[in-house]
C-alpha positions in Angstrom: -11.5 -4.3 -16.4 -9.1 -4.1 -13.5 -9.9 -1.4 -11.0 -7.9 -0.6 -7.9 -9.0 2.3 -5.6 -6.8 3.4 -2.8 -8.0 5.3 0.3 -7.0 6.1 3.8 -4.2 8.6 3.3 -3.9 11.9 5.1 -1.7 14.2 7.2 -0.2 12.7 10.3 2.5 13.7 12.8 5.8 11.8 13.0 5.3 8.7 15.1 1.6 8.5 14.1 -0.3 5.7 12.3 -2.5 5.4 9.2 -4.2 2.4 7.6 -4.5 2.4 3.8 -7.1 0.4 2.0 -7.3 -0.8 -1.7 -10.6 -1.9 -3.1 -10.1 -4.3 -6.1 -12.5 -5.3 -8.9 -12.4 -6.7 -12.4 -10.2 -9.6 -11.7 -10.0 -12.6 -9.4 -8.5 -10.9 -6.3 -7.9 -14.0 -4.4 -5.7 -15.4 -7.1 -3.5 -12.3 -7.4 -0.3 -11.5 -5.5 -0.6 -7.9 -4.5 1.9 -5.1 -3.8 2.1 -1.6 -2.4 4.4 0.9 -4.0 4.9 4.6 -3.3 6.2 7.7 -5.1 7.7 10.5 -3.1 7.8 14.0 -4.5 10.2 14.2 -7.4 11.2 10.6 -7.2 10.3 7.3 -9.0 8.2 4.5 -7.8 9.5 2.6 -4.8 8.4 -0.9 -3.8 7.0 -1.1 -0.3 5.5 -4.5 0.3 4.1 -7.7 -1.2 1.6 -10.2 -0.1 0.8 -13.7 -1.4 -2.5 -14.7 -2.8 -3.7 -16.2 0.4 -2.0 -13.8 2.7 0.4 -16.3 4.2 3.6 -14.8 2.8 4.6 -11.1 3.0 7.7 -9.1 2.2 8.8 -5.6 3.0 11.3 -3.0 1.9 14.0 -2.5 4.5 12.9 1.1 4.9 9.5 0.0 6.3 10.2 -3.4 7.9 9.0 -3.5 11.4 6.8 -0.5 11.0 4.3 -1.4 8.2 2.1 -4.4 8.0 0.4 -5.6 4.8 -2.7 -7.7 4.9 -5.7 -8.7 2.8 -9.3 -9.8 3.1 -10.2 -11.9 0.1 -13.9 -12.0 1.1 -14.0 -8.2 0.7 -11.5 -7.9 -2.3 -9.5 -5.5 -0.2 -5.8 -5.0 0.4 -4.5 -3.1 3.5 -1.4 -1.4 4.6 -1.1 -0.6 8.3 1.6 2.1 8.8 2.9 2.7 12.3 5.8 4.9 13.6 5.5 7.0 10.5 8.5 9.2 9.5 8.7 12.3 7.3 10.5 10.2 4.7 7.4 8.1 4.4 5.6 11.1 2.7 4.5 9.9 -0.7 1.6 8.9 -2.9 0.8 5.2 -2.1 -0.5 2.9 -4.8 -1.6 -0.7 -4.8 -1.1 -2.9 -7.8 -1.2 -6.5 -9.0 2.4 -7.8 -8.5 4.3 -7.3 -11.7 1.9 -4.7 -13.1 2.0 -0.9 -12.9 -0.4 0.9 -10.6 -3.8 1.7 -12.2 -5.4 3.9 -9.5 -5.0 7.5 -8.4 -3.2 6.6 -5.2 -3.6 8.1 -1.8 -1.5 10.9 -0.4 0.3 10.3 2.9 2.0 13.3 4.4 4.1 12.9 7.6 4.8 16.3 9.1 4.7 18.2 12.4 
């Protein structure tokens, strides 16, 4: 069965950086377009970024464009999200998912606060 395990979150000051990881199993990772979404306290899921199967094509929400970078390593079945210049409004639980599917993991908490 599909398993996605997010990690790498934490508490960081505004302007800081974090790198999230998502370990995938139970499906052919290299054939799946992947996405990161997030959920801020009291709000619904918000799309953050997509990456194509081979990693060539990426897309970002306007709110994170220029600050976040999505990548993947198909040899390790792992998806990444490099987050730089973090802002308090980036505080959320971050989830990875197969594009078009709901998140299956527990997510990883990112808190941006001084």
